[in-house]
Structures are given as structure tokens and as C-alpha cells.
N, C-alpha and C positions, 0 to 999 in steps of 0.2 A: 677377222678379231672380232669377242661380243660385245652387242650393244654397252654401252659407259652408262649402262642404269645398276641402281643396287636395291638388294631387297628391302623393301618398307620396313621402317620401324616405327612407333607409336608415334602420332606428332604430339607436337608440344603441347598446343591446345587440342585436343579429338572435340568431337561434336557432345554436345552437352545434352543429356538422354532424355526422355521428354516428362515432365513432373519434375525434372530437379532444378534448383536456382541456379542459373548461371554462375554469378559469383558468392560462392560459401563465405559464410560470415566462421572465420577462426577465430578462435583466443588460443594464445602461449602462456603458459604458466611458469614462469623459468626467471632465471638469473641473468642479470644484464653483464655486457662482456664489453667493456668502454672503447674494445679495441674494433668491436663492430664487425669480429669474425665466425664468434660462435655466440648462446643463448638469445636471449630474445630477439639480439640484431640480425642474430643470423634467422631467427623463426618469421621475422617479419617480411624480411628478404624473402624468404622461401618461398610463402605465402603467395607475395606478392608475386615472384614469380610465374606461379601455377595458377593465376587469374583468380587467388581469393585477395577477402580484404581483411585486414590483420587487426587484432588487440591483443595488448599486451598486458596482465597484470606481474608485476616483477617480486620475487621469492625475494633476491639474493640483490648484495650489490660487491662486485667485485674487484679489484686490482689487478688485472692482467694486463700480457701483450702479447704480441706474437712469442714470447719466450717465456711463457709460463704465466701461476700465478702466485701473485705476489701476499693478497691478501682479500678474507670476505667477509663483509657485514651480512648481518640476516636483520632484518627489520623486523618490527612487531609482528606476530602469528595474525593478533587483532585488527591488523590497517589491514595485511594479507585479504581477511576474509572480508570487510571494506570495501577493498578494490573490485572482489567478484561478485557480491554483492548486487553494487552500483551497475555492472556491466547486467548482468543476468536480468533484474529489475525490470532492464530498457532493452533491450538487445535480444533479439533470438539469436541464438550461436549456433551453427550446423555444428563445428566441431570445436577437439579440444587437445591441443596437443601441449604433454605436462616435461619439463624438462628439471633443471636443480631448483631442490625443493631444503635444501639445507638441514634443518633438524625437524625433533617430531613434532617440536609444534604445529610449522606450518603444514608437516604432513598432516597433522590430524585436522588441520584450516581445511583441508584441499578435501579432504576425505568426506569431510560432512558438508561439504558447496556440493560436491559431485552426488553424495547420494540424495541431497535435496532435489537439481536441478535432473538431472539424470541425464548429461547431452547426449546427441545419437551418436557421436563417432568419439573416442575418447583414445586416444593416444599419449602413450606414459614412456616418455626414454627416461628409462632410469640411470639419472646422471651420478655416477658413484667415483667415476674417476676421468680426469681429462686425458687429452689424448697424450699432453705432456706428462702426463704421470702424477698431477696431483690428484691428493684426494680431497671432493667437492663432499661429501655427505659426509656427517660423523657418525664415526660407528654406531653410535647410541640410539640411531635415529635407521637404522638398518629393519629392525622387526615391524617400524611405525609403515615403513615402507612394503614390506610384504603383506601385511595388511591391507595397503592399499591396491596394489596389483590386482585383484580379484574385480577390480569396478573397471579394468580398460579393456579396449574392444583388442587393441593391439600394443604388446612390448617389445620396445627396438633397445635392448642392450648391446655393448659392444662385450667382445670376450671374455675378459676381465671381470665387467659388470655381471656376466650371465650364471659364471661361475661363481662368484659371491653368494648371486642370491638361491643357485640351488647348494651350495655349499659343498664345493667341489673346490678339482683344482682347474686353471685355466687349461682349454687344453689346445695341442699344437695339430690336432689332424682336423679335417671337416667332418669326419664318421662321428666323433667326439664331443664334437659339439653343436651337429645335429642331434646326441642322445640326450642333453643338456638342455636345448630344447625342448622336446616332446616332455623332458621332466618336468620345466617349469609351465607348460602349456599345461600338462595335464595338475598340477597343485593351483594353477590359476584360475583355469577352463577358456583363459584368451588364447587368441592367437599368438603368436612369439615370433619375430622376423632374427632370425638367424644370419649374423654378418661376416664374411669371410674375410673383412679387408685387413684384419692383422694377420693373417693367417702368411707363411709363407711360399712363394712360388707366384707365379705368372696369374694365375687363375684366382678371379676373386667375385665367385658363388654369396648368391644372398636365397634365401629360403625360406618360405611361410613355414611352420608349423603351427595345430592343431588337434591332439587329440580328441576336441571334441565334437567333431564334425561341422567344424565353421568353416569348411572347403570340400571342394569338390574332392581331393584329397587329404591324407592327416600330412604329405608336406609336398612342396610346391617347388620347386629350385627353379629360380630363374639366373643362367649361368653369367659371367660376365668377367672381361681381364683388366689384371690390375693398370693404374696408372701411372704412372713413374714421375711422382711429384711429391716436395716435402711439405708440401701447402696443402694440408688436411684438417687445419684446425676447425674447428666445428661443424665435421661431413657429418657426424650423428646426429646435430643437432638441426640442420637444413636438410638430412632422410627424415626424419622424425616428423616433420613440419607438416615436408613436401606429400607425407602417405596421409598424413589428418584433413589437407586442402582437398588432394585427389579424390579419397576416399569419400569423402563427403558430396562432391562430383558425380563417382560411378557407382557409387555400393558395392564396390567389387576388390576384395584387398590384392587379388592377382592383378587383375586391370590396372591398381592404382601403382604396385611394384614393378611391373612393365612399362611403363609410362617414367617412373620417377628414377628407377636405375640410368637410364641413358641419358638423363637430364643431368643426372650428378656425378656420371664420367665424363661428360662434357665440362661442366663446372670446374672439374679435376683439372682439365686438362688443359682449359684454360686461364687456370690460376695466376702463371706469370705472368700474365696481362696486367696483372693489378698491382703487383710489386709493391706488397705493403708487410714491411716490417723484416726483421733481420733474422727471424724463428721459421716456424712453424705455423707460412703464410693461410691467410682464408682462400676457399674457394670461388670460381666466380658466379655466382646466383645468375645472371641478367645475361649468363655469355650467349644465348640464343636470340639476344632481342639486336634486331639489325642496327638499330639506330647508335647503340653503342658499341658498334665494331666499327673503330679507324679506320679512316681511310688507309689504305695499303696493308693492313691488317693480313686479307687475305691474300694479298698476293705474298707476302712474307710468309705465309704457309708454304702456300705454293713453290716457295721459293727454296723452299727448306728440303720439299722432296725433290728438286730437280738435281741438288747441288752435286749428289752423288753419278748420277749419269751422265752429266756436265761434263766430273773429271773423267768419267769413263770414254769421254769420247777424245777428251785431250792426249789420253795415253795410249787411241789406236793407232797403229803402224800407216794408217790413210792420212792422219791429219799431220803424223810427222813428216811423211814422205810428200805428201802435198807440199810443206813448209819451204822443205829444201829442195824441191824441184827435181827428187830424184824417184816420182811418183811412174810409173811405165803410164804411158798415154793410153793402151787399152781399158787400163782400171777408171783412170779420168774421166775415158770417153763412154765407158759404161753408168759412169756416176750422175754424168751429165743428160743421157739419154735415160735414163731412171729417172733421174728429178725434171726432165719434161713431159714425162708418161704421168707426176704423180702431179705437180704443177696445174697438170687436167684437172685431175679431180678435186685438188683442191680450191681452185676454182669455182668450181661447183659448190662446192661444200660452204664456203666464202660468200656468196649468194643467197644460199641459204640462213647465215647466220644474222646477212642483211633485212632478210624479209623477216624474222624471228624478236630483231633487234627490240627494244622497247624504248631507245628515243630516236629520234633523229640523227644525231652525231654517231652513235652506232651503226644506224643502217647505212650514213654515207662511208663511215669508213671503212666496213665491211664490202661494202659493194666495188667503193674504188680498189682497195685490196684484192677483190675480184677479177680485178681489170687486168691490174696490173702482174698477177700471175697472167695472163694469158699474153701479156706483151713479154713477158719475161720468155715464156716457152716459144715464142715464137722466135725471137731475139735467139736464142739456142737452135733452133731448126736450122735458121739462116747462116750464123755464124759458123758453128762449129759442127753439130749434126749432118747438113747436107753435103758435106764435103768428107764425111770417113764411114767407113763402113762400119756401121754398130748399129747392133740389134736391139729393136722398137720394142720388143715382145716385154710386159712387166714381168718381175725377176718377181720372186716370192717374197721378201719385203713389203718391196712396193707395194703389190698388192694388199699386203696383209696393214697397211698402213691407211691405206686408201678407204678397206673395205673399213677400217676403225671408225674413220673419220663417218663411213656413208653410216654407220649404224650410229652412231653419234646426234648426225643430223635427223636421223627417223626417228629418234628421242623423243622429239617436237619440243626440249626442254633447251632455250637459248642457253643457260648458263652452262649445260654440258657438254653443249656444241662450241661455246667460246673456247672453255676451259681446254678441249680436246686440241683444239686450232691453234693454242698459245705456243705450244711449244717450240714449233718450226719458223715463228717468231722469234721467240725468247733464245732457245737455245743454238738456233742458225745463228743469231747477232752476233752472242757469246764466243761460239767456235770462231766465227768467221773473226771475230773483232780479236780474237787471242792468233789467229793465224796469221794475219794481218800485224799484228804485232815481233812474231816473230824472223818477219819478210822484211819489215824494216828495221831488225834489230840487226837482220844480216846482211846491213846495209845496202837491200835492193839489189842482187847480186847481179851483173849483165849477162845476158841468155839464159837465165831462168824461165822455163816454158812456161810457168802460170803465172807470171806478171800480173801479165792485163787481170786476169782472173782477181789475185788474191788482192789488186788494189780497188777492186768493187768492193768490196768487204768495209773499206773506212767511209762511206758511202751515210753523212749524215740525215739522211733522206729515209731510209729502212731505220736507222735508229730511235729514229722519232717517233717512225711508224709502230716500231717494237713497243715504245714506251706508252702511247697510244693502246694498242692492243693491251697491254697489261694492265691498265689503269680501266678498260673497261670492265675486263674479267675478274678485277678484283672488287668493281663496285657492283659486278652480278652476284661475284659468292657473297658479300656483305649482305647483300640485300636478300640471297634465298634463305630457302627452309634447310634443317638440319640433313635432312633425307639429300634434298638438291644440291648442298654442300658436299655432303661425302661421293654423291654418284660423279660430282665434276671434280671432285681429288681424282678419284676412281679415273676418269676418262683422262687427264693431266698426265697422270703417272700413266697408264701407258702410250699413250702418247711420244713421252719423252725418251720410253725405253725402248720403243719404235725410232725415235730419230738415233737411237746410239747406234741399231742394227742395221739402219739406212747408210752411215758411215760409216759402216765397215762392210756394208755387202760386195762393194767392189773387189774388196783381197779375197772373198769367197769364192766368188765369183770366178774371181782370173784362177 
């Protein structure tokens, strides 16, 4: 099996370039969302999630929740000017993100302030229509917004807003959206981030478009997969404020997008953990922070990966025949012989896990487990294999499984190795419990050839060891980086598939 590693993705907090500030000071000029999912509230979370110091000047107050916007109140534009002046008179602002502006007077106040202060990074998210479909910008203010856009370095409209800004229809194709992006870039002189989130299909690309030579290429496309979730409230706000923060740190729009896009995908994937509201819920801005991953959360994610394979194990003829006692002895003997070979390799891998474990408890657990594997292997030879003519050569599945574990061991990652060895505890324990349950439900029939073997599956000691292994892997996954956690899931998934093949190998060998 290939090594349980994954291609490197940009780190959430990459090394800061020489001469650039470690903590960018980022101002959000936007409306307030009392539900916390969009607007100022989402911006401040997004800025913090990317290592920035967030500030806020509020342009509008909304009455809204996850189901929609009920009302909007726009305070006097003169007071917004007071907010902006107070900030820029005292604080050097590295980047500005502009969101909901509300009316023409507010837009004019922001435009006048930008012309005076000239921040180094200006991102405009032209908030005109909410994800819920509610209109957030008065029609009379559209002309004023168009006059503001040439002061932006990056514009991040959704497809409906992009169409409104260029005076066209909402595009349903990626090519059409890119063409509208080129039009807006040519008119404003800014870079336009064309977003594919509202297009149909499984793909969800984003593209940076700049016809004025602001990029190495006129169009830079960053591909991505659509995340199946209804929780997309504030996605545009979060993306634009993250881009402003990372651009202030990196000074490269393409590099910023390649860092922000996978973060936002993870925020969408983890959004269900928040369980906020009954409508279009918010994304999880801090999904990548280990301290905010609750105990058992990574184990639950792994269990989702394992369920299909466990059901496949239950459906195997080998399992059904073993429970009923009708399994041919040659198949059972082959299974035990391969298990003994596997356990020999597995014990070496568990010893490696003990050496890599970051805690004394983990070191002791994996060391004990390695010793028990050798004891079980010895008992198999003594009680079964020594009295039967059984082939002692590793089968193809056994070899693949051990090779996979050895590759995980060689990866140098404790988390990847621990995830790779877990299915042999977890799936084996679950399958064993199901087998024992069928055996007991049948009344433990007299003369069952595998009765002694099936009774061992009720061993509470192994069940407790399995729970401890799950807990150790869960802790490793919650503490891991995004890249390592993805590699852990890959290693775990491969081991689950090999567990299915291992249980099915005796039938194929026969």
C-alpha cells in the first residue's frame, strides 16, 4: 500500500515574509448581523482566524437571523465618518474590507475617507443581495457604488452582484461568469474575484481576474469541490475579510486565495458542529483551532468513514458462516494463519507507535498492545496452527495490509500511524461483538466448531483497549494540523478497506 501521506496544502498560518507585519491590522467597514454569522461579526472572526487584529466601523444595523433579514437601519453617514476618522487618526491600518454600505450617503462617506487615507489593501465585497435573496443595497445607491469600486484593489461579488454591476444577466456557466469578471475588471482597474459557489454541479472554482496586468496571468483559476451544506450564511463576508487579512500579510493575491479557499471549505464542512439557527446557518470560522475541537469530534469523523466498511464486513459470507458454524475448516485455518502473520508485523508497528507517542499514557498503551499481539500470535501457533497443515506464506491481502502499516510507520507522523492501526482495534471489536451476539442469540448451539473462538469476542479487556485506542487517536486528530488530519483520515480509510478484504480473503483463497 502507498504511504499514508497527502499532498501538502498551504498552512493556515504560513511563515511571514521578511519585512511584513506579523499581525495585520484590518478594518471592516460593514453592517452588523445580530445572529453573528455575517457582516461585521463574521469579518472579525475571519480576520482573527487568519492572525489579524480586527477593527470595525458599522455602516448599518440589521434585524436578521439565519432565516433572513427583517429590517435594516442605516445610521447617519456623518457618524460613520466620525468612526473612520477616529480610527485612522490613531491607528495605522494595513487593510480594509468594505461590505454592506446601505445608501448613497454612506458610500460617499467611505469613498471620501479612502481617497484621504489610501490604505494599502482595499477589498470591496459589493453587498447588494444576501444569500437569502434579501436586497441589502438601495437601488438608488448602485451608481454611487460603481464610483467607489475603482478605489478597490480586489472586488468580490457573488454572481448576482456581478451581473448587476456589469448590467447583465446572472450567469449560469463558469465561462460566462469569467467574461463578466473581465468586464468589471476592465471598467474598474481592480482585480475581480469571480466565485463559482452559486453555479450548479460538484465543482466550485474561484478565479482572480485582472485585465490591467495586476497578476502574472489575466485569469488565475483555483479549483475546488462544492461542500454539501445549507450552512453558507456569511460565506462572502468571511471570504473577503480573510482575503484582506492574508493579502496584508503575503502581498500576493494568488497566494492569498490559495490559503483562504481551503480554509473556507473547512469552515463549511465543519459548520454543522455549530448548530446555530433553523435556516441558513453560519460557517465555522475557527474549525482549524485544536482547542475548539471537542473531545470525541475527530473520532466521530472517523466513525463516519468506517461505517460503510463495517456494514460490508457484516455482509461477508465468511462472517455469516463463522457465526453459524458452517464455515469450512480450511477457510478458518487460513484466516488464523494469516492473522498470525499479520500480528507479527502489527506488533512491530505498535511498538513504533509507542516510540512516537507524545504522552506517557500513549507510550504505555501501544507498548502493551504490541506485547499482547505477540502473545496472541504465540497462542495461535500453539493451539491451532501447530496441529494443522496450514500454509504459512503471507497472502496478498496480508502483505498489502502490513505494507500499508509499515508505510504509515515510516511517515514519521504519530497521528497518521495511530489512525492507521486503529481499524484493527475498532472494526475487529465491532465485528467480533456482532459475531458473538449472533452466536449467543442462536443459543450457543452444542457442537459449534468455533464456539471457543466466538466466546473470546466478549472479552471486556479488548473492548476497553479499543476504547482507549479510539481516545488516543481522537486526541491526536484534534491536535493535528489540517494537513496531518487529512493524512490521518486517508490512512484510517485505507486500513478500513483492508480490514474488509482481510475478512474476505479466506473465501477467495479457497
